[in-house]
N, C-alpha and C positions, 0 to 999 in steps of 0.2 A: 504492499498499500505508501502509497506516496506522501508526506506529508509535506502541507500549504507551507507555504515562505508566508512570515509578516515583516513590517518590515514596520518598528516602532522611531517611527516620523516627532521629534518632539519642533512644538514652534514658544515663540519668546520674546514678547517684547526684551526682557530683559537683553538679547544676543540680537549680532545679526549675523546669524552665522543658521546656515539649518545644524538641525541638532540627531543624529541618532542615539538610539535609546538603548542600553547594554541591559534592559529587562524592562518587566510592561506589570501592571498587573491584572486579573482576575475578572475581580469584582470594583465597587466602590466607579464607576461613571455615572455619577448623575449633577454634574453641572456642565451646562445649556452651550451648543454651540453658537457663534454667531450670524446663524439663522431661529436662536432662543428651541431648536430643534432638542432632547438629550434620546439618548440608546435608550432602546422602549424592553431589553433583556435585561437580565439581572448577571450576567458573565457575558462577559464577550467573546471566547473562544471555549473551546474545547477538551480543554485540560483538566492533569485534577491540581496541579497547584495555584496556590492564590500567587504570589510569586516569582514570573516565569524568569531566568534568565537567558542568554543565548548562549548561542554554541559556537554562530556565526565570530569568526575576526573584526572585530567593527572596529575597531584600531589604524589594522592596515589598510579598509577598504576605505576609512578618514585621508586618512596618507596620502592615498593614490588617489581619491578624490583631488586633493589639497594641492598635487603635485598639480594638477589641471590646471590654478587658481582660477578658473573661469564659477568658480562656488566657493563659498567656504562652508566649509564641514567641521564640527568638533561631536564629541562624543556625551554623553549622560548617562551614571548611573542610579539619577536621583529620576525617575520617567512621573510625570504626574498623569494625573489622574480625570481626564481631558479627549474626549472623540470626538470629531466633528463626522457628522454624520451627512450622504454624498444625496 
């Protein structure tokens, strides 16, 4: 069975960089997005852990993207609990 790839990207007014999260939370996404929408399910993905840590080398991804110089990227291990509903 193929597992889905989810990239948790953080957006913040405190930085001018795109933030790639090293972790995510299973629950607790209760804040409305910019369209005043709130996610309608309690859990955002079907995993057992409440705090999910990636196995992907996020630091290497950021290093590679920053070498491109067209985009500024950093990492975070302090994921927020905000989901933008598309």
